[in-house]
N, C-alpha and C positions, 0 to 999 in steps of 0.2 A: 504493500500499499504506499502511495506517495501523498504527502500533504502539500497542497498548493496554497500559498498565502498571498492574496491580492491586497490592494490598498483600500478598495471600496467594495461594498456589497454588490453594486451593479456590475462591476467588472468581474467579480467572482461568479455571479450568475451567468454572465455571457460565456465565460470560460467553461463553466460546468456544462452548459448546454452544448457547446462545441465538442467537448470530450465525452458526452453521453452520461454524465453524472446527474441523476434525476431525483434521488431520495433527499428531500429537504428535512434537515434536522434543525435543532435550536442553535443557530450561529454558524452552521456549515452545511454543505451539500455533499452527499456521498454517492459513489457509483463508478463503475468501469475501472476499478482499481485506484480511484482517487478520493481524497478528502479535500474539498475546496472551501476555504474560509477566507476571512478578511480582517483588516486592521482598524478600519474606521479612522483613517488619518493617523496622527501620532498617538500611539498608546503609551509609549514610554518617552520620558524626557530627562534632561539634566535636573538634579535636585536643586531646591532653593538653598541659599547661603546658610540658613539656620541649621541645615542638616549636617554641617561641618563643625558644629560646636556651639555651646551656650553663648560664647562671646559674640556670635554673629546674629543672635536673635534680636538684639537692639542695635540700631544704627549708631555708630560712633566713629570718630576720626581715628582713634587709637587702634581700632580693629582692622584698619585698611593698610595695604591692599589685601583682598581675599584671593588666595592663590591655591586652590585645591591641588593636591598631588595625587591622591587616590580618588578619582571622580566617582560620584554617587549618582544613581539613577532612580527615578520614581515613576510608578505607573499612574497615569492620570486618574484621579478619583472617580470620575464619571464613566471610565472605560475599563474598570477592573474586571467586570464580568466577561468581556470579550477577551481580555488578556489571559484570564484564568482558563478560559476555554481553549485558547491557542496553546497554552502551556500543557494542558491535559492531552490535547491532540498530538503535540510533539512527543509526549512521553508514552503514547500508546505503543505497546510491543509490536503491533502489526505495521506501524509506520517505520519504514526502513530509511526513507530520505525525504527531503523537502524540496520544493520548487519556489523560489522567490519570484512572485509575479506582480510586485509593486511597480509603480511607475518607472519607466526607463529614464532615470536621471539621478542626480545626486541626492535629492531629498527622499526619493522613493527607496533608494538603497539604505539610507539612514533609518527609515521607518522599519524596514524588515530587520536590519541588524540589531537595532535596539531591542526589539522583541525577542529575537533569537538569543541574544546574550543575556538579557534579563531573565529569561526562562531557563537559563543554564543548559541550553541544548548544544550537543556536540555532534549531532547526526549530519551526514554529508548533505549538501544542498546544491541545486543547479539554479541557473539564472534564465528566466524568460525575458527577452529584450524585444519588445514590439512597441510601435507607436500608433497602430491602428487596431480597432476592435472588430474589423471585418473578419468573417469566419476563416477565410483563406489565410489571412495574416496570422491568426491565432494558431492554425494548424501548422503553418510554416515555422512559426516561432517554437512550437513544441518539438518539431522535427530537428531543430538546430539549437537545442539547449546547450548552454556552456557551463563549465564548472564554476560554481559561485565564487570560489577563491580567486578567480581571474579578476574579480571586481573589488578586491581588497583595496587597491589604491583609491578607487572611487569612494569607498566607505571612509577611508582615512581622510580624504578631502572633505567629505560631509561632516565628519566628526570634528575636524579642525574648525570648520565654519561655525558649528554649534558652540564649541567651547570658547572660541574667540569672541563671539557675540555675548556669551555669558560673562566672560571676564571684563570686557569693556563696559557692557551695560550695567552690571552689578556694581563694579567699582566706581565708575563715573557717576552713576545715579546717587549712590550713597555719599560719595565725596562732596558733591555740590549741594546735596540736600542738607547734610549736617553743617556745611559751611554757612548756608543761607537760612537755615532753620525753616525750610519748606521743601516738600517733596518735589523734586525737579527730575523728571524722567529724562534720561539721556540714552540715546541708542545710535548705532551705526547708521541706520536708515532714517529713523524718526528725526534726529537732530539736523542732518543736512537738508531734509525736506522743510523743516521749520526755517532754516537759514535762507532757503530760496524764497519763502514767503516774506521774511523780514527784509531781504534785499530788494524785492520788488516794491514793498511798501516804502522803503527809504527813497527809492527813485521817484515814487509818486509824490511823496511829501516834499522832496527837494526840487521838484520840477518847476521851472519858470515858464509860464505861458508867453508865447510871442505871436503877434498878429502878422499876417502876410496877405498879399493880394495877388489875384491872377486876372489877367486880361484875356477875355474869350472873344474870338471872332466867329461869326456865323458864316461858314463856307459851304453853302449848299445844304443847309439843314443840319450840319454837324458842327460841333464846337471844335475850334482849333485853339489850344490853350498855350499861354506864355509860360515861362518859368516863374518861380516865386518872386514877388516884388515886395520889398519890406515896407514901403510907405504908401499911403493912399494917394498922396499928391503925385508921386512918381507914376503910379498906376493910371490915374486919371489923365495925366499928361500923355502917356502912351496911348490910351484909348482915343483921345482927341486926335492925335497924330495919325492913328490907323484909320479913323473915320474919314480923314481928309486925303487918304492915300489909296493904294490898291494892294491886294494880297496876291502874291505870285507863288504857285506851287513849284518848289525847287527840287523835291525828290518824292518818289513814291516807292515804298517797299512792301512787297507781298510775301507772306510766309505761310506755308501750310503747317498747321500744328495739330498734334494728336494728343488727346488726353486719355491715357490708358484707363481701363476700368479699375475701380478700387479693389484692393485685396479683400479677402474674407476677413471676418472679425476674429481677432484674438480677444482676450478679456479686456485688456486696456483700451483698445479701439472701440469695443462695444460700450464700455463705461463712458468714454469720452462722448460718443455720439448720443447716447441716452441722456447725458448731462446737457448737451447742446439743445436737443429737441424737446426733452420732457422735464428738464431740471432735476432728474434723479441724481441722488448722490452715488458715489462709487459703490458704497455698501448696499444701497437699495438695489442697484442693477445686479450686483453679484448675488444677492439674496433671491431676486426674481429669476435670474438665470439658473440658479441652483434648484429652485422650485420646479421650473420647467424641465430641467434635467431629470429630477426625481419622478416627474410625470411622463418621462420618456419622450418628450416633445422637442428637446434640444440636446445637442451633444454636450460632452463634458466642458463646463465653462472655464475652469481654472487652467487656461492654456496661454502660452506666448507665441503660438504658431498661427500663421495666416494662410497656410496651405493645407491641402488634404493629401493623404498618402496615395501613391500611384494606383492602388487596388480599389479605390473608391469611385471610379468613373461611373459604373452602372448604378450604384447607389445614389450618387449625386444627380444623375440624369433623372432618376425616378422622383427625387425630391423636387427638382425644378418643375417637372410636369405637374406634380401635386400643387405646387405654389401657384402656377398659372391658372389652375382651376379654382383655387381657394380665395385668391385675392381679387376682389371684384374690380378694383381700380386697374388691374392689368388686362381686363377684357379688351380685345382689339389691338393689343400691343403686338407689333410685328418685329421680331428680332431673331437673329441667328445665334444659337448658343455655342459656346466653345468651352466645354467642360474641362478639357485637358489643360487649359490655362491655370486652373486652380489646383492642379495635382503636381506635387513635387515632394516625394518622400525625404529627399535630402534636407529639406527645410522644415521638416516636422520634428519637433523635439519630443517631450514626454507625451503630448497630446496634439491631435490635429486641430484645425480651425473650428470655430463655432458655426454650426449650421442646424436648421431644423431637421428632424428625423422623419422617416416615412409615416410615423404614427400620426402626423399632421393630417393625413388623408382621412383618418377615422374620427377626427376631432371637430366638434362644433366650436369655432372660434368665438362666437358670441356668448358661449357659456363660460368662457374664461374671465377672470377679473381683468378689468381694463389695463392695469399695469402689466400683468403677465402677457396679455395679448399684444401690448405695444412692443415689448421686447422680442416676442416671437416673430411678429411681423417685421420688425427692424432687421432681425437676423435673416429672415426670408428674402427681403428686398435686397439686402447686401449680396446674398448668393446669386440672385437674378442679375444684379448689376455686374458682379464679378465675372459672370459667364457671358455677358452681352458683348457687342462690338465696341471698339473704341469710339470716342467722340472726336470727330475730325472737323476742323474749320480752317478757313483762310483768314489770316490777320493782315489788315492793311494799315500801314503807317504813312501818313502824308505830312510833309513839312512845308509850311508856307512862310514866306518872308513878307513882312509889312512894316513900314516905318523903321527899317533897320534892325528889326528883331525877328526871331524865329518863333513860330507857333506850330504846335503839333496836333494833328487830328488822327483819331484812331477808330477803326471799325472792323467788323468781321462778318464773314459769310459762312454759315454752317453748311458743310459738305455732307456730313453723315452725323445725325444726332446721336446714334448709338445708345450707350447705356444711360446717357443723361435723360432720355425720354422716359425710361422706367423710373429713374430717380425723381423726376419732376411729377410724374403721375402719383407717386407715393406722397411727396411733400404737399401736393394739392389737397390731400386728405387731412392734413394737420391743421387744426384750428389755431389761428393766430401765430403760426410758425412761419419763418422765412427760410428760403433756400440758403443753407450754409455752405453749399458746394461752391468753390471758387475755381476759376480757370487756373491751369497749372502755372501761368506766369503772373497771377495775382493782379492782372491789369483789368480795368473796367473798360470794355470795348463796346461801342455802340453797334447794334446790329444793322446790317444792310446799309452800310455807308454808301453815299453816291460814288460813282466811278471817278476816281481822281486821275489826273494825268499831269506829267511834268510840263510846266510852262503855262498851265491854265491860270487865268486871272479872275479875281473877284472884285468888282467895284460897282456900287459903293460897298463898303465893308461895315455891316452892323457889328457893333462891339459893346461889351459890357465889362464891368469890374465886379468880381466877387471877392468878399472878405472872408478870411479863414483864420483859425487860431490853432496853433500847434497843440497837440493833445498829449497828456502824460501817458505813460504805460498804464494799461488797465490792470486792476487787481486780478490775481489768479482766481480762476474758477477750478472746479474739479477737473474739467476738461483740460485746461492748460497746465494745471499742476501735474496731472497724470502723465502728460506728454513730457514735461520737464523731468519728472522722476525717471521716465523710461530712457531719456537721453543723457541723464546726468553722468558725468565721468567717462563718457564714451570715448573721448579723445585719449584717455589714459588706459583704456581696456584693450587687451589684445583680441584679435579676431577669433581666437580659439576658445576664449572664455565662455563657459556655459551660461552664466548669468551676466546681463549687462544692465546698467542703470541702478537706481535705488529700489530695493525690494524686488518682489516678483509680482506678476499679475494677480496672484492669489493673496498677496499680503498688503498691497498698496492701499486698498480700501480701509483695512484695519489700522494702518499707520495714520491715515487722515483722521479717522474716527478717534483714535487715541489722543491726537493733538488737540482735537476739539474738546474731548471729555476732560483732558488734563488742564484745560483753561488757557492753553498757549495760543489757540486759534479760535476765532468765532466766525459763524456763518452770517452773512448779510445777503439774503436772497441766494443767488448763485455764487457770490463772491466769498473767498476765504481770506480773512483779515487777521494778521497776528495781533494778539493782545499786548498790553504793556509787559506782562510777565514773559510772554514769548519773545519779545524784542530784547528784554533784559537778559534772558537766558542765553540767547545767542551772543550778546555783548560780553558776557563773562566767560564763555567757554573758549578753549583754545581752537585755533584753526584746524587742528588735526581732527577734532570731533565734529566740526561744522561743515567740512568739505567732503564732497562725494569722492575725492581722490583716495580716501582710505578704503572705500569699497572697491574701487578699481584696482588698487594694489593687492588687496586680498584676493580678488577674483583671479588676477594673473597668477598669484602664488598657488591658489587652490587648483587652478587648471593644471599647473605643473605637477602638483601632488597627485592629482587624478590620473595623470599619465605615467606616474612612477618616476618622474624626472626630478623630484624635489623631496627632501626629507621633512615629514610632518613634525618631527620633534623640534627641528630648527625653527619652523614657522611658529610653533607654540611658545618656544622660549622668547621669540621676538614679541609676541603678544603679552606675555607675562612682564617682560621688561618695560613695555609701553605702559602697563597698568601701574608698575612701580614708579616710573618717572612721573606719571600724572599726579600721583599722590604727593610726591616730593615737591612738585612744582607749585602746589597750592597748600602750604602749611597753615597760613593764617589769613584773615581778611582785614583790610583797612576799615576804619570806622565808617567812612562814607559809603562803602559798598554793603556793609552788613545789613542794612535795612531795605535793600532793593526790592525784596519780595514780600515785605510786610503788607498785610491786607489792610486797606483803608476802611475803618469801621465807621458806621453812621450811628450816632446815639439816638435811641428811641425816646429818651426823656431823662429826668433826674430821679436818683434813688430816693425813696421816701424816708430812708433811714439816715444816710450820710450826705446826701446831696450831690454825689458823684454821678457821672454819666452811666446809663444802663444800656447794654448792647444785646443784640440777638445772637445766640449760639445755636448749635444744631439741635439741642434738646431743651434749651431754656432761654430765659432772659435774665442776664446777670449784671451785677454791679461791677463797674470797672475798677473800683478800689479793692485790691486783693485782701485788705484787712477787714473789709465789710462782707458779711455773709448773706446779704440780701439776694434772693433768687426766686424767680417764678418759673415753674416747670410747664413745658408745653403739653405734657400728658397729664395735667392736673385732672383729678377724678371728677371734679365739678363739671368741667367741660365735656369729658368723655361720657359721663352719664347722660348728659344732655345732647350728645351727638353733635357737638359743635367744636370746630377747630379754634384753638387759642392762638389767634393770629397776632402778628406784630401790630396791626391796627388797633386791636383790643388792648394789647399791652401798653401801647403809647397813650391811649385814652385813660387807662387806669393810673398810669404814672403822672399824667398831667392833672387830672381832676378827681382821682380816686373812684371814678365810676366810668362805665362805658355802655352805650346803647347796643344791644345785641338782638338780632332778629332770628326767628326760627329755632328757639330753644325747645328741646324735647323734654316732656315731663314723664319720668319713669312711672309715676303713680297713675296718671290719667291716660297716658298714651297719646296725648295731644301736644301740639306745639304752641308756643306763645312768644311774643316779643317782651323783652325785659331790660332792666338796667342792672348791670353787674357792679357790685360795690366791693372795694378793696379796703381791708383794714390791716394795719401792721400789728402783729401780736407780740413782737419782741423776741420770739424764739430764735435759736441759732440756725436751725435748718428749715423747719416749717415755720416761716416767720410772717405769714400773711393769711388772712381769711377772706374767702370770696363768698358773698351772699347775693341773693337775687331779689329784685323788686319787680313784680309783675306789672307790665304796662298794658298788654292786650292779649287775651287768649285767642288762639286761632283754631279753626276747625281741622 
């Protein structure tokens, strides 16, 4: 008997079906000489710092740096059942060997090895290495299994990445948190991402607007524009001179341009487009795509590939046919498909691009929630566009001379609308949305410009002046930030590196959410704006931690380790040295920086006992004088019995007047509600030092 361990239940089920294993058990499938089970992502991970000793349970500068020598591992609390099952299956006497069928990549290797080692297994194992879940690809993969030990270098690379992130994240986070007396999460991916946001905000804040003017000539119904002119007076002078002169066409250039169809979606490009069109956050898009995947309507979403494997031609053609019948706005569309443009196994990593599945044909789209339907249709339209013909047009640029200055007119003629016809059909269905697709040269060209010819003249010359203002950079949206994360550090990363940019398609959404949850970034509509704490954090951290260059350097080194061309121990010693140097570099804080992250508190009122300010805490309203014990608890029994929240508004009124009007108080005795006046009286006690009573104003039904 052979035990196959996949990364996800859906993959295990597909493999089991191909191999003929049909007996479904609790947590695995059995049959045809195989046991097929799964990991549900990371079952095992590196232990928290507290696992290495009592001295690490509390955060202190003296305990830094934390440099484990014998690393410990922990089973995720919510996944212990599946881990215990896998361990039992590994120990079964009839299981002679294992097959690692986790994703074909660094993290997939780590997921399997952690479980294998934590379970104490020493049985031989083979490696299934496939990037397509087509039946033939699975059969071929099992026919060409390799000895699992051949992938030891890949495992060492993955383990180094995990340990390095742990060392830098734990030590940097604890170091700056204890220095500034506030939890300051620092990470190899999160911190450079925050730095990109603060850098953009600094450019916006420091931007100086400038006015400029453009003189526009009407040359046969098309504008011919001057270059930028700084002053209105100069522009008006040129306009007057042009109107008294004639415009002569001195050159005409025609160029045939082709806009290739867009590539299929990987997760990042799907998240970006969904943010542009629907304002979905990256996390919302990932969650929706995951739900569609679990409903078998969409292929696996956590992918960085924009191509399909070579064996998916027939499957893809079938999906295209289903889409043309399902999407009403595609009725009457006439286009020739080229499926094979989307196929390239060499450009498929762990998983192929995101496309709808054939299950779409059996699904009533109107029965899906609107948000899920939007993502599914978006992926379907992208597949249709990717397989359609290129968009071809002829661009015309005519240069006119008038009053000693040059003016440029541009136009274009569409030769083959191609994939843009499908794209425009789709965008016409979007309420209040504009077409975000731009020409490849980012130029705004007027359609069907009149035929220009060299030497032609225009007289008289209608002219006008338009005033413009230079605009600052726009704040990042999730669309632009995801793009920046994807490209970050690319100039420092080798072509062979498995991962490029900051994070992975699967983790970038979580990074953004963590920045928001930590209070370093806030959302304003689509925009992501760094908070004061976010800007301060980047200001106090060293460049090593705020630059994507660190990730690039790591990826280059990890790539060499994965090839067996570099020593993982040397890499880890370098990371440990980095952690030690970081702690040495920040021994103390100057007085002016010590209060950078102190929360600015707003007083609710004056303490009835000592007259000091009273502030709101998480669980109470407390006196700011540490020697005064006055406090009012939010879970006060009086309010809980009357099913009323003890709000800051009520607390402020009690502190100001000793009473507060409260509506909708519930009576435990009568079961009715009433409006009343809450009265506060100081009893002089040390802990329970106030009494709240009620004066009924009006009983309600």
